[in-house]
N, C-alpha and C positions, 0 to 999 in steps of 0.2 A: 411501439411502432406507430407513428403518427401518419395517418392517411392524408392524401391531398384534400379530401372533403373536409376533414377536421381542420386543416390549416385555413381553408377558405372560409369556413363557418366562423372560426376564431377571428379572422380578419373582418368579417362582416359584423361580428359583435363589437369589435373595436370601433368600426364606423358608426354603429348605432349608438354607442356610448358617447362618441363625439357629437352626434346629433342631439342627444339628450343634454350634453353640456352646453351646447349653443342655446337651446331653449331655456335652460336654467339661467344662463347669462342674460338673456332677454328679460326674464322675470325679475332678476336682480336690478336690471336697468330701470324697469318700470317702477319698482319699489323705491329705488334711490332718487329718482327724479320726479316722484309724485304723480305718475301717470296711472298707476295701478288702480283697478276697481275690483270689487268682489267677483263680478261675473267673469272678467278676464282672468283673474287669478285661478278661479275654479276650472276654466277651460284649459289653461296651461297645465294645471296640476293633473287633470284627467288625461291630457295628451302625454305627459311624461310617464304616468303610470301605465298607459296603454302601450307605450314603446318599451318600457321595462318588462312588461309581461308579454311582449310580442313573441309569436311562435311560428315556426315553419313545419308543415306536416308533409311527411313522405309516406305515401300509402303503398303497401305491397299487396298485389292481387294475383291470384292464380287458382286454377283447379287444384285438386288434391295431388300430392306427391310430385310437385314440380320443384321442390327444394327452396321454397320461399322462406321458410323459417331458418333454414341453414344459411341462406344469404344474409339474413338479419344478424345471425350470430357472427358471421365472418366480417360484416361491415362495422358492427358496433360493440361486440362483446368478446373479441378475441383476447383482450387483455385478461379475461377471466381464466384463460388457459384450458378451457373446456367448453362444451356447449352450455349456454345459459338457458335458452329456450328449448323445450323438448323437440327433437328432430329425429324421427325414425322413419322406417319404411311404412307407407300407407298414410292414413289420416292422422295428423298430429294435433295442431291447434284446433280446438273445438269451438271457440268463441272469438269474436273480434277482440283484439288486444291493443290497447294504446300504451306505448312506452315513452316516458318523458322524465323530467326531473322536477321535483317539488322541493324547492329550497326551504320551505317552511317546516318540513317534517323529515324525520329519519326515513330511510328507504322502506317502501311498503308495496304490498299488492292489495288491490281492492277487487272483490268479485261480486257481481250482481247476479243473484239467483235467477234461474230461468223462469221461475214462477211469476216474476214481475210482468211477463208477457200477457198475463191475464188482465192486467189493468191497462187503461187507456192513457198511458204515460210513456213518453219517449225516453230514450237513454239520456239525452241532454237534460231533460227535466229531472230525472232521477239522480243525476250527478250532483244536484244541489241538495239531495236528501241523503246524507251520509249514513243515516240509520238503516237504510235499505241495503247497504253493502256489507259484505263480510271482509274484514280487514286482517291481513297477514303481515306481520313484521318480517323484514328481510335482513338477514345477517350476511352482509356482503363480504365479510372477512372469512366466511366458511363456505368452501365449495360444496360440501355435503349438505349443509343447511339450505343453500340456494337451490341445489338440484332437487331437493325434497319439496321445497316451496313451489317450484315451477311445475311440479307434477299436477298441481291444481288445474292448470290450463287444459289438460287432456281428460279431466274427469267427466264421466258420463253417468247416467242412471237409467234404469229400466222403469218405464211407466206403461200404464194401459193405453190402448189405442185411443180411447175416449179422452184421456188426459192429454195425450199428444195432440189430438185434434183441437181441444180447447186452447192449447198453447199456440196453435197455428203451425205445428211442426209435422202434421200428418194430414194427408188428403187422399182419400181412396181413389179419386179421379186424376191424380197427378202421377203420370208414369215415371217421373224422375225420382219420386220418393223411394220406390222399391229398390232402386240402384244405389241410393245414398244412405239409407237408414237400415240399421240392423234390426231384424224382427225375429222374435222368439215366441211362437204361439200367439197369444192375444196381447203380448207386450212388445214395445219397441224401445230401442236405445236412443236417448236424446242427450244433448250436452247438459251438464249440471249447471252451467253458468251462461248467462246471456251476454255479458260483457266483462272485460277485465281491464284494470288500469294498474300499470307498474311504474313506480317511481324509482329510478336507478341513477346513481351519480356518475354517469359517463360524460366526458368532456363535450361531446356533441350535444347531448341532451341538456347539459348545463347551459349551453349557448343558445338554447331555445328551440331545438329540433324535437319534433314529436314523430315517432314511428307508429304507423297504424298497420297491424298485421291482421289480415282478414282470412277467414276460412274460405272454402270453395263456393261453388254455385248455390248450394242449398242455403247457406247462411246469408248470402247476398239476397236471395229471393225472399227469405222469411223475415229479415230485419231491414225494412225499407229505409230507415234512417241512414243506413250505410250508403245506399245508392242515391238518396235524395239530398243528403247534406254532407256527410263526412267525406265521401270520395270527390264530389264536385268542389269542395272547399280545400282539398289537398293541393299543395303547391306543385307536386309531381306524383305521378302514379307509375310504379314499376310493375309491369305485367310479365310474370314468369311463365316460360314454356320449357319443354324438354327438347334438347338438341337432337336426340335420336328420333323423336316423333314429329317435331315441328308443330304446326298449328293443327290441333285435332278439332273435331266437331264441337266438343264441349268447351274447348278453349275459345273457339270462335263465338260460341253462344255468349260466354261471359264477356268477351271483348265488345261484341256488337250491342249487347243489352245494357252493360253497366259501365264500360270504360269509354268507348268511343263517343257516346253522346254527352258524357258528363265531365270527363277530365280535360283540363286545358293543356297540360304538359304530360305527354305519354311517352314512355320508354319501354320497349319490348326487350326482354332479356331471355336468351336461350341458354338455359343452364345445362350442366353436365357435359361441357365441352371435352372433359377428360375421356369420355366414351369414344371420342374420335381419335384419341392418341393411339396410334397403331404402329408397332415396330416393323410391320410388314409393308408399310407405306412410306413414301418419302414425305418430307415436310411440305413440299410443293403440292403433292397430291392431297394431303390432309387439308391444306389451306384452301384448295379449290372446292373440296367437299363442304367445308365450313361456310365459305362465301356463298355457295349455291343455296345453302339452307337459309342464310341470312337474307339473301335477295328475295327468295320465295316468301319468307315471313313478312318482309317489308311490303311486298306486293299484296299479300292477303290481308294485311292489317291496314293498308293504305297509310303507311308511315314513311318518312324519309329514311333512307338507308342508314344515315348517321345516328338514327334513334333506335336502331336494332343492334344489340350487343350479344357477344358470345362469352360466357364465363364458366368457371367451375366453382361453385360456392363451397363445396366440401373441401376441395383442394386449397382454396383460398383461406379457409378457416385453419386448415392444417398448417399451411405455410406461415400464417401469422402466429399461431401457437408455438411453432418451432423456431420462428425467426428466420425462415428460409426465403431470402429475397429472390433467388433464382426461380424457385417454384412459384412464388407469388406473381412474378412477372408473366409466367405462362398462363395463369388463371384468367387474366383479362379483367379482374376486379378493379385494378387501378384505372383502366380506361373508363369503366362505368362510373367510378367516383369522380373522375375528371369531368365527364359529361354532366353529372349532377351539379358539380360545383359551378360549371359554366352556364348551366340552364336556370336552376332555381334561385341561386343567390342574386344575380343581377336583377331578375324579375321581382324578387321580393324587395330588393333595395328600391326599385322604382315605385313599388306600391307604397313603401314607407315614406319616401320623399314626397310623393303626391299627397299622402295623408297629412304630413306636416304642413305643406304649402296650403292645403285646404283649410286646416284648422287655424294657423297663426300667420301664414304668409302675408295676408292682407294687413294684419295688425302690425307686423314688422315694417311693411311698406309705409303704412300710415305714420308710424313713429318716425321713420326716416324723413318723410315729407314734413312732419311737424317741426323737426329740428332744422331742416333746410329752410322752412318758412321763417322760423325764429332768427336764423342767421341772416336771411335776406332783410327782415324787418330791422334787425340790429344795424346792419350795414347802411340801410336807408336812413335810419335815425342819426347815425354818426355823420352822414353827409349833411343832413339838415342842420344838425347842431354846429358842424364846422362852418356852414354858411351863416349861421346866426351869431357866431362868436363876435362879440363887440358891438352887436346891433341893438336896436331898441326893443323895449318890452312889447311894443305894438305888434311886431312880427310874431312873437310867441303867442299873443292873443289871437292873431289871424290863423295860426297853425292849430290852436285849440278849437276854434270855431269850425275849421274844415274837417278836423277829425271827428267832432261831435256829429256833423252831418253824415259822415261815412258810417259812424256807429249806428245812427238811427236807421239808415237804409239797410244796414246789415241786420239789425234786430228785426226789421219787418220781414226780411227774407227768412230769418231763423224761425219766425212764427209759421211761415209756410212749410218749413222743414218739419216743425213739430206736428203740423196737421198731417203731413205725409207719413210721419213716423206712427201716428195714431192709426192712420188708415192701414198701414202695413201690419200693425199689431192686431187690429180687429180682423182683418182678412186672414191673418195667420191663425188666429184662434178658430175661425171657421174651418180653415184647412185641417187643423189638427183634430177637430171634432169628428171629421170624416175618418180619422185613423185611430180613435181611442178604442179601448178594449170593449166598452159597452156596445159601441156601434158594430164592431166586428162580431161580438157574441150574438147580436141580433141577426146578422146575416147568416152566420154558421148555424145557429139553432133553428132558424126558420127553414133554411134549405135542408137541414138534416131531417126534419120531420117529413118533408116531401120525399126525400130519398128512402127513409125507412118505411114509408107508407106505400112505396112503389112495389107492387106484387109481381109484375112481369119483368123479365130480363130487359126488354127494350125500355120500359119505364125507368128501371134502375139506372141504365146507362144514360138515358136522357136527362134525368135529374142530377146525376153526378156532374155531367158536363155543364149543365145549366149553372151549377154552383160556381164553377170556374169562369164561366162567361160573366157571371155577376161580379166576381172578384176583378176580372180584367176590366170590366166597365167602370167600376169604382176607381180602380187604379188609374185609368186613363183620365177620368174627371179630375182626380187629384193632381195629376201631372199638368193638365191644362190650367187649373187654378193657380198652381205654383208658378207657372210661367207668366201668368198675368201679374202676380206680385213681383216677380223678378223684373219685368218690364218697367213697373212703377219705380222700383229701386234704381234701375239703370238710368232712368230719366232724371231722377233726383241728383245723382252723381254728376251727370252731364250739365245740369243747370248751375251747380256751384262751380264747376270748372269754367263755364263760359262767363258767368257774371262776376266771379270774384278771383278768377285765376288760380283756383285750387288745382293741384296736380290731378291729372285724369286717372284716378284710381278706379279699379273695377271692384264691385262687391265680391265677396267670397263666392266661389262657384257653387251652384245648386244643381246637383246631378241626381234627379229622381228617375231619369230615363232608364238607368240600369235596372231599377226595381220593376218598372213597368215591363221591360223586356223579359225579365226573369219570370214575372207573372204570366206573360203571354206564353213563354216556354212551358210553364207549369200547366197551362190549359192544354197544350199539345200532349204533355205527359199524361194528363188525366184521360185524354182521348185514347192514348196507347194503352193505359191501364184498363180502361173499360173494354177494349177489344183484344186484350191478351188472352189467348186460349186457356192458359193456366188459370187465370182469374175467373174466366167465364165458367170454368168447371167447379169452382168452389161454391159452398153454400152461402146464402145471402148474408146472414148475420156476421160471419167471419169477414166477408168481403167488405161490408160497410165499415166494420171496425178497423180493418186494415187501411181502407181509404182515408178514414179520418185520422188515424195515427200517423200516416205517412204524408199523403198529398195535402190534406187540409192543415196538418201541423206545419208543413213547410210553408204553406201560404200565409199562415199566421206570422211566421218568422219574417217573411218578406214585408208584411204590413208593419210589423214592429220596427224593422230596420228603416223603412220609409219614414215612419213617424220620428224616429231618433234623428235621422238626417235632416228632416224638415225643421224639427225643434232647434237643432244646432244652428242651422242656417238662419232661421228667423231671429235668433238671439244675437247673431253676429253680422247680419246683412248690412246694417247701417253704422256699425261700430267704427270703421275707418273714417267715414265721412263725419261722424259725430265727434271723433277726436280732432279732426281738422277744424271743425266749427268752433269747438271749445277753445282750441289753441288760438285761432284767429281772433276770437272775441277777447281772450285774455290779453293778447298782444295789443289790440286796439285800446282796451281800457288802460293798460299800462302806459302806452304812449301819451294818451290824453292826460293821465295823472302827472307824468313827467313834465309835459309842456306847461301844465298849470303851475307846477313848482318853479319852472324857469321863468314863466311870466311874472310870478310874484317875487322872484329873486334872480335877476338876469345873470348875476355873478356865479350861479351854480352850474352854468353850462360846462365848464371845464371838469367839475367833479362828475357830472353825468357822463361825459365822454370817457373818462377814466373807467367808470363802472361798466360802460358798454364794451370797452375794449377787453376787460376781463371776462365779461359774459361771452364775447365773441370767441375767445380762446376756449372757454368751457364748452360752448356749443360745437366747436370744431372737434374737440375730443369726443363728445357724445356721437357726432356723426361718424367718426372713425370706428367707435365701438359698435355702432349699429351696422356699419358696412361689414365689419368682421363677423357679426352674428348672421347677417344675411348670407355671406359667403359660406359660412359653416352649414347653413340649412340648405343651400343650393348646391354645394360642391359635390362632385363625384368622389366615390371611394375607390381611389386607384389601387388600394391594397386588396380589393376584392376581385381583381382581375386574375383568373387562374393562371398558374404557371404553364409551361409547355406541356402538351399532351404526352403522357408516357407511351412508349412504344410497346407493342405486344411482342414478347420474346418468342424465339423459335419453339415449335411444339416438340421437337425431338429431344 
């Protein structure tokens, strides 16, 4: 049974493949017509690979026992005809779990031991160290083997309180710990695994979807990377609540602390709607009760009513296992899948289109302009030759002299361009030096010493916030410097447009503001971190470690992304103009050479005109090819528009 979400993700994949095909066509055009260079080829290759490896992340968040894992089973694994992920009463999934498809390997599960929390390494960093993970092969052809393998996700172990404290999973001063962690004497129960990764060959996962299943409040609080990176970077967050209880205090804590500030697309799902199915009530009465709960939830969570859904995950899984379409329609899961299809796919499509335009849009525009200029020059030369037909050799000599003057003036301007190019290169090197790893290490290590040497609570908070003020200050300087470089590049483009009639192209967009804004937001997060009562109750060594693992680690990533964006822009900023300059210079040189030949042999005019007419046809063909490529990169994916929203069936 193919869901609406599966259909739309498949359509999206088709559109993405068409986009990749357009980029490959452009690369072929560059190679065929002699325009390709190493730098351009590498950029295009990297872009194609990034699109092929593109992923959409759907994060599922909830307190314990809200039916989150059951919903994942219903949405993605009903074809297995049983529960794939463990889903029982009480606490089930014990560690954050990513579910995706890895085409390079057979299905597997990778488990990261909880003991890695003792080290100052994030989960993202440890993903690059396969030796740290326990790997389990998955036999997808056997229900029994799969069920057995999935039991790893709920494994726990008993450790001493000291060990749990070292791992950051126990704090005597945290009142929430006693309600969420099982204690037996001087030992406590903790998850056996810190993180799990499952590669499974589901159609949606093959199309690039990643499902992030997170445990409840305690895991969110103890694994900062979830809240600072994984959840904010998800394309949509599904927050599960129970229909019978609505928004509880613990639900609201999770929402306000981890979802509302971070997730850009948020959907609240009230599960267990089947508890409302009551033979002693009419359908209308049940509908009124459900709508009341949905309205109250939307108000409490400050969400649009359209982003609050009512479903029954358990009944949806049952309906899909049995192939019962009538029951499936009652569960509300199809409406949820429709909302996801209409929300996340168009948004992701726009992100991808913007990335393509940012990377090679200006290159394609420059190529189109170059071909247009060649066509114009060819047509001009054809008119000049037609006027010269049967005339004297002296006219050809006058044309050569005029063109030689034009070329000299042009070459003088090119030297100015080279000087500008060198200036941009040198200033760019200075900019990137502010972002290199050594510079960042100096900042971090210097401020870390101040933080670790702060003995008072007030001093600790002050130094932690000072580190992010330092980060924000450096980030602002980088943005200002980058804008100065961009102004210089813009002026160069305008000069060539005004003096030589070049098409008014714009340099590739430089958008470092987003990183500066993110860094400013991180400074606010640091302030909240420092004043969180839970953190204030923790002992200093653990607090400093957690601060560096989470907040400082995230700041490092922001600086790294800033550097990568700056490097990419500096490499490409003058490329479109450079292409026009080279093409204009080549056309001028060719015209001078041709008129010299005509001067020496006036009878060659007709031969030259025939050659130009053939060239004109070839350039017109190139222009059509480039227009098609431009259209494929700019065009909307009509196939990705969701079908009509499914109606919710009667509850009776």
